[in-house]
PANULO-300631 format. One line per 5 residues: their letters; for each residue x, y, z of N, C-alpha, C. Coordinates in steps of 0.2 Angstrom, whole numbers. Layout:
<rs>
a) X/Y/Z/X/Y/Z/X/Y/Z | ...
</rs>
This chain:
<rs>
mhklk) 107/-156/-112/105/-150/-108/97/-149/-109 | 95/-146/-104/88/-145/-104/87/-138/-107 | 81/-138/-111/80/-131/-114/77/-126/-110 | 79/-120/-111/76/-115/-107/72/-111/-111 | 67/-107/-108/62/-103/-113/62/-96/-108
vskyl) 59/-91/-113/58/-85/-109/51/-86/-106 | 51/-83/-99/46/-84/-95/40/-80/-98 | 34/-84/-98/28/-80/-100/26/-74/-96 | 29/-73/-91/28/-67/-86/32/-62/-87 | 37/-63/-92/43/-58/-93/39/-52/-96
qivpr) 41/-46/-94/39/-39/-96/46/-35/-98 | 46/-32/-104/51/-29/-106/49/-21/-108 | 51/-16/-104/49/-9/-105/54/-6/-109 | 54/-3/-115/59/1/-118/60/7/-115 | 66/9/-114/68/16/-110/73/20/-116
rkdfa) 74/25/-114/78/30/-119/85/26/-121 | 89/24/-117/95/20/-119/95/13/-118 | 90/11/-115/91/3/-112/84/1/-112 | 83/-6/-109/77/-9/-107/76/-11/-100 | 71/-10/-97/69/-12/-90/65/-19/-91
vyhsl) 68/-24/-88/65/-31/-88/63/-33/-81 | 57/-36/-80/55/-38/-74/50/-44/-74 | 49/-48/-70/44/-54/-70/38/-51/-66 | 32/-52/-70/26/-49/-68/23/-52/-62 | 25/-57/-60/24/-61/-53/29/-59/-47
ygnlm) 35/-60/-49/41/-60/-44/45/-53/-44 | 44/-49/-49/48/-42/-50/55/-43/-53 | 60/-43/-48/67/-43/-49/69/-39/-55 | 67/-33/-55/68/-28/-61/76/-26/-62 | 78/-27/-68/85/-25/-70/85/-21/-76
lvdae) 91/-18/-78/91/-14/-84/96/-18/-88 | 94/-19/-94/99/-23/-99/99/-18/-105 | 104/-19/-108/106/-16/-115/103/-20/-121 | 105/-18/-127/101/-21/-133/104/-28/-134 | 110/-28/-132/114/-35/-132/110/-40/-127
gkavl) 110/-37/-121/107/-42/-116/99/-44/-118 | 96/-40/-121/89/-41/-123/90/-47/-128 | 94/-46/-132/95/-51/-138/96/-57/-135 | 100/-59/-130/101/-65/-127/95/-68/-124 | 91/-64/-121/85/-65/-118/81/-68/-124
esfdg) 79/-64/-129/75/-66/-134/78/-72/-138 | 84/-74/-138/87/-80/-141/83/-86/-138 | 80/-86/-133/77/-91/-130/70/-92/-131 | 67/-87/-136/60/-88/-138/59/-95/-141 | 54/-98/-138/52/-105/-141/56/-110/-138
gcsid) 61/-109/-133/65/-114/-131/72/-115/-134 | 77/-116/-130/83/-115/-133/88/-118/-127 | 93/-123/-130/99/-124/-124/104/-119/-124 | 107/-118/-118/112/-113/-116/118/-114/-122 | 119/-120/-123/126/-121/-128/123/-118/-134
kavkk) 117/-119/-137/115/-116/-144/115/-108/-143 | 113/-106/-137/113/-99/-137/120/-96/-137 | 124/-100/-134/131/-97/-134/134/-96/-140 | 132/-101/-144/135/-101/-152/133/-95/-155 | 127/-93/-153/124/-87/-157/127/-80/-155
fgtyd) 131/-80/-150/135/-75/-148/142/-76/-147 | 144/-78/-153/151/-80/-153/156/-74/-152 | 154/-68/-152/159/-62/-151/161/-62/-144 | 157/-66/-139/159/-65/-132/162/-72/-131 | 166/-71/-125/169/-77/-122/163/-82/-119
dsviw) 163/-88/-121/158/-93/-118/156/-92/-111 | 160/-91/-106/160/-90/-99/155/-84/-98 | 156/-79/-102/152/-73/-101/145/-74/-103 | 143/-77/-108/136/-79/-110/133/-84/-104 | 137/-89/-103/135/-93/-98/133/-89/-91
syvhd) 137/-85/-89/136/-80/-83/130/-77/-83 | 130/-73/-89/124/-69/-90/117/-73/-90 | 117/-79/-93/111/-83/-93/109/-85/-86 | 115/-86/-82/113/-88/-75/110/-83/-71 | 112/-77/-72/109/-71/-70/101/-71/-71
lrmrd) 100/-72/-78/93/-72/-80/88/-77/-77 | 92/-83/-76/88/-89/-73/87/-88/-66 | 91/-85/-62/91/-83/-55/84/-78/-54 | 83/-74/-59/78/-69/-59/71/-72/-61 | 72/-78/-63/66/-82/-66/63/-79/-73
flvtd) 68/-76/-77/67/-72/-83/67/-78/-88 | 71/-83/-87/72/-89/-91/70/-95/-86 | 66/-99/-89/64/-105/-85/64/-112/-89 | 65/-117/-86/65/-123/-89/59/-125/-93 | 60/-127/-99/54/-128/-104/49/-133/-100
gcdey) 43/-131/-100/38/-135/-97/36/-135/-90 | 40/-130/-87/38/-129/-79/32/-125/-78 | 29/-126/-73/23/-122/-70/25/-116/-66 | 26/-111/-69/28/-105/-66/23/-103/-60 | 17/-104/-61/13/-101/-55/12/-106/-50
epvrn) 15/-111/-50/15/-116/-44/17/-113/-37 | 22/-109/-37/24/-106/-30/18/-102/-27 | 15/-98/-32/9/-94/-29/3/-99/-27 | 1/-104/-32/-3/-109/-30/-2/-112/-23 | 4/-114/-22/6/-117/-16/5/-113/-10
daarr) 7/-106/-10/6/-102/-5/-1/-101/-4 | -5/-100/-10/-13/-99/-8/-16/-105/-4 | -13/-111/-5/-16/-117/-2/-13/-117/6 | -8/-114/7/-5/-114/14/-10/-109/18 | -11/-103/14/-15/-98/17/-22/-100/19
eqrye) -25/-103/14/-32/-107/15/-32/-111/21 | -27/-115/22/-27/-119/28/-26/-116/35 | -23/-110/35/-20/-107/41/-23/-100/42 | -27/-97/38/-30/-90/39/-34/-90/45 | -38/-94/47/-41/-94/53/-38/-94/59
kgyll) -32/-96/59/-28/-96/65/-25/-88/67 | -26/-84/62/-24/-77/63/-17/-76/62 | -13/-80/58/-6/-79/57/-5/-73/53 | -10/-71/49/-9/-65/44/-9/-59/48 | -12/-59/54/-14/-52/57/-7/-49/59
rvlql) -7/-42/58/-2/-38/60/-4/-30/61 | -10/-29/59/-13/-21/60/-19/-21/63 | -20/-17/68/-26/-17/72/-28/-9/71 | -33/-8/68/-36/-1/67/-41/0/72 | -40/5/76/-45/7/81/-48/13/79
vvant) -55/12/77/-59/19/76/-61/21/82 | -57/26/85/-59/28/91/-64/33/92 | -65/37/86/-71/42/86/-74/42/79 | -80/42/79/-84/42/72/-88/49/72 | -83/54/73/-86/61/73/-79/65/71
cnfnc) -81/71/69/-75/75/66/-76/83/67 | -71/87/68/-73/94/69/-72/97/62 | -70/93/57/-70/97/50/-76/93/46 | -77/96/40/-82/92/36/-78/92/28 | -73/89/28/-70/88/21/-73/85/16
kycfv) -74/88/10/-78/86/5/-77/79/2 | -70/77/3/-67/71/-1/-69/66/4 | -70/66/10/-71/60/15/-75/56/13 | -73/49/14/-77/44/11/-83/41/16 | -82/44/22/-88/42/27/-94/45/24
dtmye) -99/41/25/-106/43/23/-107/42/16 | -103/41/12/-104/40/5/-101/33/2 | -98/30/7/-94/24/4/-98/17/5 | -102/17/10/-104/10/13/-110/7/9 | -111/1/9/-117/-2/6/-120/-7/10
seere) -117/-10/16/-120/-15/20/-124/-12/25 | -129/-17/27/-133/-15/33/-131/-13/39 | -125/-17/41/-121/-16/46/-119/-9/48 | -115/-7/41/-112/0/41/-117/5/42 | -123/4/39/-128/9/39/-131/10/46
ilqhr) -131/5/49/-134/6/56/-129/8/61 | -122/6/60/-118/9/65/-115/16/64 | -115/17/58/-112/24/56/-116/31/59 | -122/30/61/-126/35/64/-128/34/71 | -126/28/74/-129/26/81/-125/30/86
senmm) -127/33/90/-125/37/96/-120/33/100 | -122/27/101/-117/23/105/-111/21/101 | -110/22/94/-104/20/90/-100/26/89 | -101/32/93/-97/38/91/-90/38/94 | -90/36/100/-84/36/104/-82/29/107
mtfdv) -76/27/106/-73/21/110/-72/21/116 | -73/17/120/-71/17/127/-64/13/128 | -61/14/133/-55/11/135/-56/3/135 | -61/1/137/-63/-6/139/-63/-10/132 | -66/-7/127/-66/-9/120/-59/-10/117
akqai) -56/-4/118/-49/-4/115/-44/-9/118 | -45/-9/125/-42/-15/128/-43/-22/127 | -49/-23/125/-51/-30/123/-48/-31/116 | -48/-26/112/-46/-27/105/-39/-28/105 | -35/-25/109/-28/-25/109/-25/-32/112
egllg) -29/-33/117/-27/-40/121/-29/-46/117 | -35/-45/113/-37/-50/109/-32/-52/104 | -30/-47/101/-25/-48/94/-17/-50/98 | -16/-48/103/-9/-49/106/-10/-57/107 | -16/-59/110/-16/-66/112/-15/-70/105
ilgkn) -18/-68/99/-18/-72/93/-10/-71/91 | -7/-66/91/0/-65/89/4/-71/94 | 3/-70/100/6/-75/105/7/-83/102 | -1/-85/100/-1/-92/98/3/-92/91 | 4/-88/87/7/-88/81/14/-86/81
ggsql) 17/-84/86/24/-82/86/25/-75/83 | 20/-71/83/20/-65/80/24/-60/85 | 29/-55/82/33/-52/86/31/-44/86 | 26/-42/82/25/-35/81/17/-34/80 | 14/-29/82/8/-27/81/7/-19/80
nieff) 4/-17/74/4/-11/73/-3/-8/74 | -4/-3/79/-11/0/81/-11/6/78 | -17/7/74/-18/13/70/-25/17/74 | -24/23/77/-29/26/79/-31/30/73 | -38/29/72/-42/31/66/-49/34/68
ggepl) -52/38/63/-58/40/64/-62/41/58 | -67/46/57/-67/52/60/-61/56/62 | -60/60/67/-55/63/69/-53/60/76 | -48/55/76/-47/52/83/-44/57/88 | -42/62/87/-40/66/93/-45/69/96
mnwdl) -51/68/94/-57/70/98/-58/65/104 | -55/60/104/-55/55/109/-48/54/112 | -44/60/113/-38/60/116/-37/57/122 | -42/57/126/-41/54/134/-40/46/132 | -44/43/128/-43/36/126/-36/35/123
ikrvl) -34/38/118/-28/36/115/-22/37/120 | -22/42/124/-17/43/129/-17/37/134 | -23/35/136/-23/30/141/-20/23/138 | -22/22/131/-19/16/127/-12/16/128 | -9/22/126/-2/23/125/1/22/132
etfqn) 0/24/137/2/24/144/1/17/146 | -4/14/145/-5/7/147/-1/2/144 | -1/1/137/2/-4/134/9/-2/131 | 11/4/131/18/7/129/19/3/123 | 26/2/122/29/-1/116/31/-8/116
rssdn) 30/-11/121/31/-19/121/27/-22/126 | 23/-27/124/18/-31/128/22/-36/133 | 18/-39/137/21/-43/142/25/-49/140 | 22/-51/134/25/-57/131/30/-55/125 | 33/-49/125/38/-46/121/36/-45/115
velly) 30/-44/113/27/-41/106/29/-34/106 | 32/-32/100/33/-24/99/26/-21/97 | 25/-16/100/19/-12/99/21/-6/94 | 19/-5/88/20/2/85/13/6/84 | 14/12/84/8/16/84/8/21/79
svttn) 1/23/76/0/28/71/-6/31/72 | -6/38/70/-13/42/71/-14/45/64 | -20/45/62/-21/49/56/-26/55/58 | -24/61/57/-27/66/60/-28/72/55 | -33/77/56/-32/82/51/-28/88/55
gslit) -25/87/60/-19/91/63/-21/97/67 | -28/98/67/-31/105/70/-30/104/77 | -30/98/81/-31/98/88/-24/96/92 | -19/96/89/-12/95/91/-11/99/97 | -9/97/102/-7/100/108/0/98/110
eemae) 3/102/114/10/100/117/10/94/120 | 5/93/124/5/87/128/5/80/122 | 1/81/118/0/76/112/7/75/109 | 11/80/107/16/80/103/22/76/108 | 22/78/114/27/75/119/26/68/119
lfgky) 19/66/120/17/58/122/18/55/115 | 17/57/109/19/54/102/25/53/102 | 30/58/104/37/57/104/39/52/109 | 37/51/114/39/46/120/38/39/116 | 32/38/113/30/31/112/31/31/104
nvtvt) 35/34/101/36/34/94/31/33/90 | 25/37/90/19/37/86/20/41/80 | 19/37/74/18/40/68/12/45/67 | 13/52/66/8/56/65/7/57/58 | 1/55/55/-1/57/48/-7/62/47
vsfda) -4/67/45/-8/73/45/-12/73/38 | -18/74/38/-22/74/31/-21/82/29 | -17/83/24/-16/89/21/-16/90/14 | -21/93/11/-21/93/4/-17/98/1 | -15/97/-6/-11/102/-9/-11/109/-9
pgphg) -8/113/-6/-9/120/-4/-11/124/-10 | -16/128/-9/-19/132/-14/-15/139/-14 | -19/145/-15/-16/151/-14/-13/153/-8 | -7/156/-7/-4/158/0/-3/152/4 | -2/146/1/0/140/5/-5/137/9
havvh) -12/140/8/-17/137/12/-19/129/10 | -21/125/13/-23/118/11/-30/120/8 | -31/116/3/-37/117/-1/-44/116/3 | -44/110/7/-50/108/10/-50/112/17 | -44/113/20/-44/116/26/-44/124/26
rekgs) -44/127/20/-43/134/19/-48/138/24 | -54/136/25/-58/140/29/-59/136/36 | -55/130/37/-57/126/42/-51/126/47 | -47/131/47/-41/131/52/-34/129/49 | -33/131/43/-27/130/39/-20/133/43
drvre) -21/139/46/-16/142/49/-14/138/55 | -19/136/59/-19/132/65/-15/125/64 | -17/122/58/-14/115/57/-6/117/56 | -4/122/52/3/123/51/6/125/57 | 3/128/61/6/130/68/8/123/72
nleil) 2/119/72/3/113/75/8/108/72 | 10/108/66/15/105/63/22/107/66 | 22/114/68/28/116/71/29/113/78 | 24/112/81/23/109/88/26/102/87 | 24/98/83/26/91/81/34/91/79
kkhgn) 35/96/75/43/96/74/46/98/79 | 44/102/84/48/104/90/50/97/94 | 45/93/95/46/88/99/49/82/95 | 51/83/89/55/78/85/50/72/83 | 43/73/82/39/68/79/41/66/73
wvtfn) 39/60/71/39/57/64/32/59/61 | 32/63/57/26/67/53/26/65/46 | 20/62/44/19/61/36/13/64/34 | 13/66/28/7/70/25/2/64/22 | -4/65/22/-9/61/17/-12/66/13
svisk) -12/66/7/-15/70/2/-19/67/-3 | -25/69/-4/-30/66/-8/-30/70/-15 | -29/65/-21/-31/68/-27/-38/65/-29 | -43/70/-29/-50/68/-31/-53/73/-35 | -59/72/-36/-63/77/-40/-64/84/-37
etigs) -64/83/-30/-64/90/-27/-57/94/-27 | -51/90/-27/-45/93/-26/-41/94/-32 | -43/90/-37/-38/90/-43/-38/96/-47 | -43/101/-47/-43/107/-50/-38/112/-47 | -37/111/-40/-32/115/-37/-26/112/-35
ydgka) -25/106/-37/-19/102/-34/-13/104/-37 | -9/106/-33/-1/108/-35/4/104/-31 | 6/99/-34/11/94/-30/17/98/-28 | 20/103/-32/26/106/-30/25/110/-24 | 19/114/-23/18/117/-17/17/112/-11
lidva) 14/107/-12/13/102/-7/20/100/-4 | 25/98/-9/32/96/-7/35/101/-4 | 34/107/-7/38/113/-3/35/114/5 | 28/114/6/26/114/12/29/109/17 | 28/102/14/31/97/17/39/98/20
rehgi) 43/100/15/50/101/16/50/106/22 | 47/112/21/47/118/26/46/115/34 | 41/110/34/40/108/41/43/101/43 | 47/99/39/51/93/41/47/87/41 | 42/86/36/38/81/35/42/75/32
amvgl) 42/69/35/46/64/33/44/60/26 | 37/60/25/35/57/18/29/60/17 | 27/59/10/20/62/8/17/56/4 | 11/55/7/7/49/4/1/52/0 | 1/50/-6/-4/52/-11/-10/47/-12
ildld) -15/49/-10/-21/44/-10/-27/46/-15 | -28/41/-19/-33/43/-25/-40/42/-23 | -44/46/-27/-51/46/-25/-54/39/-25 | -59/38/-21/-63/31/-19/-68/31/-24 | -71/37/-26/-76/36/-31/-74/35/-38
lafys) -76/29/-40/-74/26/-46/-76/30/-52 | -81/34/-52/-82/38/-57/-77/43/-59 | -72/44/-54/-67/50/-55/-63/47/-61 | -62/40/-62/-58/38/-68/-61/36/-74 | -67/38/-75/-72/36/-81/-69/40/-88
kssqr) -66/45/-86/-63/49/-93/-56/48/-94 | -53/46/-100/-46/45/-101/-43/52/-99 | -45/58/-101/-41/63/-99/-40/64/-91 | -45/62/-88/-44/62/-81/-39/58/-78 | -39/52/-81/-34/47/-79/-27/49/-81
ekvve) -26/52/-87/-20/54/-89/-17/60/-84 | -22/64/-83/-20/70/-78/-17/67/-71 | -21/62/-69/-19/59/-62/-12/56/-63 | -11/52/-68/-4/49/-69/1/54/-69 | -1/60/-72/4/65/-74/6/68/-67
elwlt) 0/70/-63/1/73/-56/5/69/-52 | 4/62/-52/7/58/-47/15/58/-49 | 16/57/-56/23/57/-58/27/64/-56 | 24/69/-57/27/76/-57/28/77/-49 | 23/75/-45/24/76/-38/30/71/-35
yeygr) 30/65/-37/35/60/-35/42/63/-37 | 42/65/-43/50/67/-46/52/73/-42 | 47/78/-41/50/84/-37/51/82/-31 | 46/77/-28/48/76/-21/55/72/-20 | 57/69/-25/64/65/-25/70/70/-25
lqgvp) 68/75/-30/73/80/-31/75/84/-24 | 69/85/-20/69/89/-14/70/84/-7 | 71/78/-9/73/74/-3/67/72/1 | 60/73/-2/54/71/2/51/65/-2 | 51/59/1/48/53/-3/40/54/-4
vvgyw) 39/52/-9/31/52/-11/29/45/-12 | 24/43/-8/22/36/-9/14/35/-10 | 12/29/-10/5/27/-10/5/20/-12 | -1/18/-12/-3/10/-15/1/10/-22 | -1/15/-26/2/15/-33/10/15/-33
yqifs) 13/18/-28/20/17/-28/23/11/-26 | 19/7/-21/21/1/-18/21/-5/-24 | 17/-4/-29/17/-7/-35/24/-8/-38 | 27/-2/-39/33/-1/-43/39/-3/-37 | 39/-2/-31/43/-3/-26/44/-11/-25
qivgr) 39/-14/-27/39/-22/-26/43/-24/-32 | 41/-22/-38/44/-24/-44/51/-23/-44 | 54/-17/-41/61/-16/-41/64/-21/-35 | 60/-23/-30/63/-27/-26/65/-24/-19 | 62/-18/-18/62/-15/-11/58/-18/-6
qpinl) 53/-20/-8/48/-23/-3/47/-30/-6 | 45/-34/0/44/-42/-2/38/-42/-6 | 37/-48/-10/31/-50/-14/27/-53/-8 | 20/-53/-11/15/-56/-6/17/-62/-3 | 20/-67/-6/21/-73/-3/25/-72/4
lsgyk) 29/-66/4/33/-66/10/29/-61/16 | 26/-56/13/23/-51/17/16/-52/19 | 12/-56/16/5/-57/17/1/-53/13 | 3/-48/10/-1/-44/5/3/-39/1 | 0/-37/-4/4/-33/-10/4/-26/-8
tcpat) -2/-23/-9/-2/-16/-7/-7/-14/-2 | -12/-18/-1/-18/-18/4/-18/-23/9 | -17/-20/15/-17/-24/21/-23/-28/23 | -29/-25/19/-36/-27/20/-37/-33/18 | -32/-36/14/-33/-44/12/-30/-48/17
gckvs) -34/-47/23/-32/-53/28/-27/-51/33 | -23/-45/33/-18/-44/37/-19/-38/43 | -26/-36/42/-28/-30/46/-35/-31/48 | -38/-29/54/-44/-29/56/-46/-21/58 | -52/-19/57/-54/-12/60/-59/-13/65
vepeg) -58/-10/71/-63/-11/76/-67/-4/78 | -73/-5/76/-78/2/78/-78/3/85 | -81/9/87/-81/10/94/-85/6/99 | -90/2/96/-94/-2/100/-91/-9/100 | -85/-10/96/-82/-16/96/-84/-21/90
hvfic) -88/-18/85/-89/-22/79/-83/-22/74 | -82/-28/71/-76/-28/67/-77/-28/60 | -74/-24/56/-73/-24/49/-66/-25/47 | -65/-27/40/-58/-27/38/-54/-21/37 | -58/-16/37/-55/-9/36/-60/-4/37
kccsg) -59/2/38/-63/7/38/-67/9/33 | -64/7/27/-67/9/20/-71/3/18 | -71/-3/21/-75/-8/18/-81/-9/22 | -86/-13/19/-92/-14/22/-94/-21/24 | -89/-26/22/-91/-32/25/-90/-33/32
ylghi) -95/-36/35/-96/-36/43/-92/-43/44 | -87/-43/50/-84/-49/52/-87/-52/59 | -89/-48/63/-92/-49/69/-90/-45/74 | -89/-47/81/-87/-43/86/-81/-45/89 | -77/-39/92/-70/-41/94/-71/-45/101
sqpda) -76/-46/104/-76/-50/110/-76/-58/107 | -77/-59/102/-76/-66/98/-71/-66/92 | -65/-66/94/-60/-66/88/-60/-71/84 | -61/-77/87/-60/-84/83/-67/-84/78 | -72/-81/80/-78/-81/76/-77/-76/71
vlsse) -73/-70/71/-71/-65/66/-67/-69/61 | -61/-73/64/-56/-76/59/-60/-81/55 | -64/-84/58/-67/-90/55/-73/-89/50 | -75/-82/50/-81/-80/46/-80/-80/38 | -84/-81/34/-84/-82/27/-81/-76/24
kyrqy) -83/-70/27/-81/-63/24/-74/-62/25 | -71/-64/31/-64/-63/33/-60/-68/28 | -62/-74/26/-59/-78/21/-59/-75/14 | -64/-72/12/-65/-69/5/-59/-63/5 | -59/-59/10/-54/-54/10/-47/-57/10
amqvy) -45/-62/14/-39/-64/15/-37/-68/9 | -42/-71/5/-39/-75/-1/-39/-71/-7 | -41/-65/-7/-41/-60/-13/-34/-58/-14 | -29/-60/-10/-23/-56/-11/-19/-59/-17 | -21/-64/-20/-17/-67/-25/-19/-64/-32
rnapg) -25/-64/-33/-28/-61/-39/-34/-58/-37 | -35/-51/-40/-41/-47/-37/-48/-50/-41 | -46/-53/-47/-51/-55/-51/-48/-60/-56 | -53/-64/-59/-50/-69/-64/-47/-64/-70 | -49/-59/-71/-47/-55/-77/-40/-52/-76
cegce) -37/-53/-70/-30/-50/-68/-25/-55/-71 | -27/-60/-73/-21/-65/-75/-18/-63/-82 | -11/-62/-81/-8/-59/-88/-6/-52/-87 | -9/-49/-82/-8/-42/-82/0/-41/-80 | 2/-35/-83/9/-34/-82/11/-32/-75
iegfc) 6/-30/-70/8/-29/-63/4/-34/-59 | 2/-40/-62/-2/-45/-58/1/-46/-51 | 7/-47/-49/9/-49/-43/10/-44/-38 | 8/-38/-40/10/-33/-35/5/-27/-34 | -1/-28/-38/-6/-24/-38/-13/-27/-33
sgvcm) -15/-23/-29/-21/-25/-25/-27/-23/-29 | -27/-19/-34/-32/-15/-37/-35/-9/-33 | -41/-7/-35/-43/-1/-33/-47/-3/-26 | -48/1/-21/-50/-1/-15/-56/-5/-15 | -56/-10/-11/-61/-15/-11/-68/-12/-8
galek) -68/-8/-4/-73/-3/-2/-77/0/-8 | -73/2/-12/-76/6/-18/-80/1/-23 | -77/-5/-23/-80/-10/-28/-86/-13/-24 | -86/-13/-17/-92/-15/-14/-97/-10/-15 | -96/-4/-15/-101/1/-16/-105/1/-22
kyhrt) -100/-1/-28/-103/0/-34/-106/-6/-37 | -102/-11/-35/-104/-19/-38/-107/-23/-33 | -106/-21/-26/-109/-26/-21/-104/-33/-21 | -98/-32/-23/-94/-38/-23/-86/-35/-25 | -81/-38/-23/-74/-37/-23/-71/-40/-29
diiek) -73/-46/-32/-69/-50/-35/-71/-47/-43 | -70/-41/-45/-71/-38/-51/-66/-33/-53 | -65/-32/-60/-60/-27/-62/-63/-21/-63 | -60/-15/-61/-63/-8/-63/-57/-6/-68 | -58/-8/-74/-53/-6/-79/-51/1/-79
sscev) -55/6/-78/-52/13/-79/-47/14/-73 | -48/12/-67/-43/13/-62/-36/9/-64 | -38/4/-66/-32/-1/-69/-27/3/-73 | -30/7/-77/-26/11/-82/-22/16/-78 | -23/19/-73/-20/23/-69/-14/20/-65
ykgit) -15/14/-63/-10/10/-60/-5/7/-64 | -7/5/-70/-2/3/-74/2/8/-78 | -2/14/-78/1/20/-82/7/23/-77 | 5/24/-71/10/26/-67/16/22/-66 | 15/15/-65/20/10/-64/24/11/-71
krlie) 22/11/-76/26/12/-82/30/18/-82 | 27/23/-80/31/29/-80/37/29/-75 | 36/26/-69/41/25/-65/47/20/-68 | 45/16/-71/50/10/-73/54/14/-79 | 51/18/-83/54/21/-89/58/26/-86
nvhst) 58/29/-80/62/34/-78/66/32/-72 | 66/25/-70/70/24/-64/77/24/-65 | 80/27/-61/88/29/-60/92/23/-59 | 97/22/-64/102/16/-64/105/15/-57 | 105/20/-53/108/20/-46/103/16/-42
dvdvh) 97/16/-43/91/13/-39/90/6/-41 | 93/3/-46/91/-3/-48/97/-7/-52 | 97/-14/-51/103/-17/-54/103/-16/-62 | 109/-15/-64/111/-14/-71/115/-20/-74 | 113/-23/-79/116/-29/-81/117/-28/-89
ylagr) 121/-24/-91/124/-24/-97/128/-28/-101 | 127/-31/-106/132/-36/-109/137/-33/-114 | 136/-28/-117/141/-25/-121/147/-22/-116 | 152/-23/-119/159/-21/-115/161/-26/-110 | 158/-32/-109/160/-37/-105/166/-41/-108
</rs>
């Protein structure tokens, strides 16, 4: 018999009454009892199954054989001498060979307006960028409002790429600034392209807005074309007013949420935990408002200013607020998500690992492009690396900058090797790294502590009904 050994990527998290076990590259989280953990640990240093069976003579041989089989299927036990990283390495080689063809692309972000009717203090625009191209474009009058011709060129260009690669779906994000300041363009795009292209590619739409400009016409059209409406709404302060919007039309935003609700729109919140909001942040109030207005989901976004994570007390507070909001949302039937939650979700197995989905938490690793009003292309509105112009999509995909973003999906930086969430975390926003370090392949350890901290908290408290339970005792 071949010897089996415990995977070097195995992670064991003690809980109150049992242990959570998962693979730091492939997830497959399950709960085991002390006896099950003992079976796993019996393979430390390598051991045959027959030898392990003899160690647990109080159980029928078939029970131990079956249990070991489950552990092998999850890659918790591997053949002695095998290269566990080989599947990831092979996938990286395939990606390297094919990324220029655009097979990764599935999200088109249209920055339809580079202006806004609010002036939210946490907004990353004007404080995030470090490239010459961004500095030029951000304040150029010609780059303020997208025309239909540019939007049409971008959509048709990506549809052409999807057609060559057999793609079946394209997500179109209307973004800004405040995108509804260019409502005529959004309306024309929706009415022109609708929900399915001529070559049968499904078109999905979303818009990220501060919510103040919503009208009956917008809500009706969003409903007709199944547009996900994401409203930037920070944790309510006194009397339920949004922190940032308090003097910028909070009452109007809440009235508009009712308009969206009346038309049956799928509405989500984006709320920011940052240095400007954390002092007044109230996750419970946020969930209560979301429930009141029929909000389908709450997304919690963390500050893009890396200085925010420099103090351990601040990091601990962020983890605590994330956890408390998540748990209260679960009790109230309001899902709370974010990149931080996607890490946990993949470990549990509710979302595919990057080998299947193309990215871990951040689609800016090759699966998304962002088009500015003049047609200039970046990987995301948050990032500074210039890719080219949408009129030349092949040049965009063959650019060295696109390659760098696309190939960073496996490890954010060399120091990520061996991390307990290596296979699932995309790290802190690449735009923030570009701003501080002028590069992206580097670890920001302070933010790492937040991601690892909230992941551990979620694993420690995962409900047995939400994950596979493999107890050995009593079998």
